[in-house]
N, C-alpha and C positions, 0 to 999 in steps of 0.2 A: 496427509497420507502417512507421514512418518509417525505422527502421534497415534494413529490407529494400530500401526505395526508394533509400536512400543507397548501399547496397552495389551495387545493380544499376547505378546511374548513375555511380559511381566507376570501375567496371570497363569502362565504355563507351569511354573513351579520347578523347573529344571534349571540347575545352575548355569549351564551354557546358554540356555535360552534367556535366563534372567540377565546375563551380561549383554546379550544381544539386545534385549529390551532396553536396558539402560543406555546403550550406545544409540539406539534409535531415538530414545527420548532426548538425548543430548543433541542429536542432529535436528530434531524438530524444534527444540528451543533455540538453537543457533539460527535456523532458517527464519523463525519468528522475529528474532532480533534484527537480522539483516533486512527483512521486509519492512520493519518499523523504521529503521534508519533510512532506508531508501524512500519511504513515503515522506518522512520529514524533510529530507534533502530536496525531493521533488517539489513539495509545496513551497519551501523557502525559495527555491530557484524560480518557480512560476510567479511568485509574488514580488520578487525583487528585480527581475529583469525588465527593462523598459518595453512597453508595448509598441508594436510596429503599426504604422498607418495602414488603413485598408486600401488606400489609393496610392499609386506611384506618382512621383514627381513632387515638386515643391508646392505646398498648399499652406494656407493660413489656418486651416481647421485644426482643432485639437485632436490628438490621437484618441482612439477608443480606449476606454478604461477597462481594465481587467476586473473581473469580479468572480466570486465563488459564493453560491447561495444554496443552502440545504432546502429541501422541500419534502413535505409529507402529504400524501394523498390517501384516498380511501383504500386503494389496493397497491400503493407504491410508496417508496421512500428512496431518497437519493440526494445527489448533489448536482447542480448545474452551474455553468459558468462560461465566461468568455476569456480566452487566453490569447 
């Protein structure tokens, strides 16, 4: 959203609106960076924390393994997994 505001204000041609456009572009860039850092931290956290057993109590069974798997279909694309 910030990127669209920045684009529209940069093309207006008025100095005050150009400054507002640059400010909106900076906000959009900052938000993109924060989202990227958050995604990396989330993935690292999910992959490094130990998985919990699905059942309660002491068992000799091995815990379920976590996985992340991308998929591509005829009308879909995405990521599935167990956490």
